[in-house]
C-alpha positions in Angstrom: 17.6 -18.4 -8.6 17.8 -14.7 -7.9 15.6 -12.2 -9.7 18.6 -10.7 -11.5 19.3 -14.1 -13.0 15.8 -14.8 -14.4 16.1 -14.9 -18.2 12.7 -13.4 -18.7 13.8 -10.2 -16.9 17.0 -9.7 -19.0 15.4 -7.2 -21.5 16.1 -3.8 -19.9 12.6 -2.5 -20.5 11.0 -5.5 -18.6 13.5 -5.2 -15.8 12.8 -1.4 -15.4 9.0 -2.0 -15.4 9.3 -4.6 -12.7 11.6 -2.3 -10.6 9.0 0.5 -10.9 6.2 -1.8 -10.0 7.9 -3.3 -6.9 9.1 0.2 -5.8 5.5 1.5 -5.9 4.2 -1.4 -3.8 7.2 -1.1 -1.3 6.6 2.6 -0.9 2.9 2.0 -0.2 3.8 -0.5 2.5 6.5 1.7 4.1 4.3 4.8 4.2 1.1 3.2 5.4 3.2 1.4 8.0 4.5 4.7 9.3 1.0 6.1 9.4 -0.2 3.1 11.4 2.8 3.6 13.8 1.6 7.1 14.6 -1.4 5.6 16.5 1.0 4.0 19.1 -0.1 5.5 22.4 -3.1 7.2 20.8 -5.5 4.4 19.7 -8.9 4.2 21.3 -8.0 1.3 23.6 -4.9 -0.7 24.6 -5.9 -3.6 22.3 -6.0 -1.3 19.3 -2.7 0.3 20.4 -1.0 -3.0 20.4 -2.6 -4.2 17.2 -1.7 -1.1 15.2 1.8 -1.2 16.4 2.1 -4.8 15.4 0.5 -4.1 12.0 2.8 -1.2 11.4 5.9 -3.3 12.1 4.7 -6.0 9.7 4.0 -3.5 6.9 7.4 -1.9 7.3 9.0 -5.4 7.3 7.1 -6.2 4.1 8.5 -3.0 2.6 12.0 -4.0 3.5 11.6 -7.4 1.7 10.3 -5.6 -1.4 13.1 -3.0 -1.3 15.6 -5.9 -1.2 14.1 -7.3 -4.4 14.4 -3.8 -6.0 18.0 -3.6 -4.9 18.6 -7.0 -6.3 17.4 -5.8 -9.7 18.7 -2.3 -9.7 21.6 -2.3 -7.3 21.9 -0.1 -4.3 21.0 -0.4 -0.7 17.5 -1.2 0.6 17.9 1.3 3.5 18.9 4.0 1.1 15.8 3.2 -1.0 13.6 3.6 2.1 15.3 6.6 3.7 17.6 8.3 1.2 15.1 9.5 -1.4 13.2 12.8 -1.6 9.4 13.0 -2.0 9.6 13.3 -5.8 11.3 9.9 -5.9 8.7 8.1 -3.9 6.1 6.1 -5.9 3.4 5.5 -3.2 -0.2 6.1 -3.9 -1.4 9.4 -2.3 -4.0 7.6 -0.1 -1.3 6.2 2.3 0.4 9.6 2.8 -2.7 11.3 4.0 -2.6 12.2 7.7 -4.4 9.8 10.0 -7.2 12.2 10.9 -9.6 10.5 13.2 -9.9 6.8 14.0 -12.7 6.4 11.5 -10.6 7.7 8.6 -7.6 5.5 9.5 -9.8 2.4 9.7 -11.6 3.2 6.4 -8.2 3.7 4.7 -6.9 0.5 6.3 -9.8 -1.6 5.1 -9.7 -0.3 1.6 -5.9 -0.6 1.4 -5.5 -4.1 2.8 -8.2 -5.5 0.5 -6.5 -3.8 -2.4 -3.1 -5.2 -1.2 -4.6 -8.7 -1.1 -5.6 -8.4 -4.7 -2.1 -7.2 -5.7 -0.5 -10.0 -3.8 -2.8 -12.5 -5.5 -1.6 -11.2 -8.9 2.0 -11.7 -7.9 1.4 -15.1 -6.2 -0.3 -16.3 -9.4 2.6 -15.3 -11.6 5.3 -17.6 -13.0 8.2 -15.8 -11.4 8.9 -18.2 -8.5 11.0 -15.8 -6.3 8.2 -13.1 -6.4 5.3 -15.6 -6.3 6.8 -17.2 -3.1 7.4 -13.8 -1.5 3.8 -12.8 -2.3 2.4 -15.9 -0.7 4.4 -15.3 2.4 3.3 -11.7 2.7 -0.3 -12.6 1.9 -0.5 -14.8 5.1 0.3 -11.9 7.3 -1.7 -9.3 5.4 -4.8 -11.5 5.8 -4.9 -10.6 9.5 -4.5 -6.9 8.7 -7.5 -7.2 6.3 -9.7 -9.0 8.9 -8.8 -6.4 11.6 -9.6 -3.4 9.4 -12.9 -4.9 8.2 -14.0 -5.8 11.7 -13.4 -2.2 12.9 -15.2 -0.8 9.8 -18.3 -2.8 10.5 -18.2 -1.9 14.2 -18.0 1.9 13.4 -20.5 1.8 10.6 -23.1 0.0 12.8 -22.5 1.8 16.1 -24.7 5.0 15.6 -26.1 7.1 12.8 -23.4 9.7 13.6 -20.6 7.2 13.6 -21.8 5.8 10.2 -22.0 9.3 8.7 -18.4 9.9 9.8 -17.2 6.7 8.2 -19.2 7.6 5.1 -17.4 11.0 4.9 -14.1 9.2 5.2 -15.1 6.8 2.5 -16.1 9.6 0.2 -12.5 11.0 0.4 -10.6 7.7 0.5 -12.4 5.6 -2.2 -11.1 7.4 -5.4 -7.6 7.5 -3.9 -7.8 3.8 -3.1 -8.6 3.0 -6.7 -5.3 4.8 -7.5 -3.5 2.0 -5.7 -3.9 0.0 -8.9 -2.5 2.8 -11.2 -0.2 1.2 -13.7 3.5 2.1 -13.8 5.3 2.7 -17.1 5.7 -0.5 -19.0 3.5 -2.6 -16.7 1.8 -4.3 -19.6 5.1 -5.9 -20.4 5.1 -7.8 -17.1 2.2 -10.0 -18.2 4.2 -11.6 -21.0 7.0 -13.0 -18.8 4.3 -14.0 -16.3 5.3 -11.7 -13.5 1.7 -10.6 -12.9 -1.2 -13.0 -13.4 -3.8 -10.2 -13.6 -3.8 -6.8 -15.3 -4.6 -3.6 -13.4 -8.2 -3.2 -14.7 -9.0 -6.8 -13.6 -7.4 -6.1 -10.2 -9.5 -3.0 -9.7 -12.7 -5.0 -10.6 -11.8 -7.8 -8.2 -11.2 -5.3 -5.4 -14.6 -3.6 -6.1 -16.3 -7.0 -6.2 -15.0 -7.7 -2.6 -15.5 -4.2 -1.2 -19.0 -3.5 -2.4 -20.8 -6.2 -0.5 -18.9 -5.2 2.7 -19.9 -1.6 2.4 -23.5 -2.4 1.4 -23.9 -4.7 4.4 -23.1 -1.9 6.9 -25.1 0.8 5.1 -22.3 2.5 3.4 -22.3 3.6 -0.3 -19.6 4.1 -2.9 -19.2 7.8 -3.6 -21.3 9.1 -6.4 -22.3 12.4 -7.9 -20.1 15.2 -9.4 -16.7 14.1 -10.7 -14.1 14.9 -8.1 -10.7 16.6 -8.8 -8.2 14.2 -10.3 -6.2 12.2 -7.8 -2.5 13.1 -7.8 -0.5 10.3 -9.5 1.8 9.1 -6.8 3.1 6.3 -9.1 4.8 9.1 -11.1 6.0 11.3 -8.2 3.0 13.5 -7.7 2.4 13.9 -4.0 0.8 16.2 -1.4 2.7 18.3 1.0 2.0 15.7 3.7 4.6 13.2 2.2 7.4 15.7 2.6 6.5 16.3 6.2 6.2 12.6 6.9 9.6 11.8 5.3 11.3 14.6 7.2 10.2 13.0 10.4 10.7 9.4 9.3 14.2 9.7 8.0 15.7 12.2 10.5 17.7 9.5 12.4 19.0 7.9 9.2 20.0 11.3 7.7 21.9 12.2 10.8 24.5 9.5 9.9 23.7 7.7 6.6 25.1 4.2 6.4 25.4 3.8 10.2 24.6 0.5 11.7 22.6 0.6 14.9 
């Protein structure tokens, strides 16, 4: 059965909520995949170069599968969803659009993101909607290796030297609040619990992510940012983005925009 034929998704408000939710996750995957791809040829060693290139391809492939589900529900073309929208129409969290910076920031973001993504996929995999639950289980198998890779590098950097650990801590201070925003709810998301689309609500997802991340950080001498309240994180789920997304999309979509609809 296709998603469009599932009776529980026939109410327009439920369908729109699911479209918004899947679009946000797909946009996260596409943008973080593009950021990973920018390390090709620039990573610290050849093994990391190959690993980041492979992870980038898989993240973009996952985005494609999610865009196909969105198109199934809302109509349209998956390629147009990926390449034909302006920055204001993207629903990715701001964390993934930040420039890569140094290797330490990229690894810190990867570790936080992939652990968060695992929690999100668990919520879909535990749902009652078979087409989405099956997809989440498939993606979860590949994402597990992304999570292991990022965590291993985080541990390596945090334990290397005092200077290395301080740089990772500085990256964590910036990335942590934006990583929490990966769980920001879209409009109507509470309605997805009733038809069993998501097995876990956003607040519980955030807590599960923290419960996994805190022991990892503590074990390597890192701390969750504390102190004065930081400026609010832009709400990417509702189209609030930094100038970095526009620049990224300009580069990422240049070939597609040269001849929209072309088949290569």
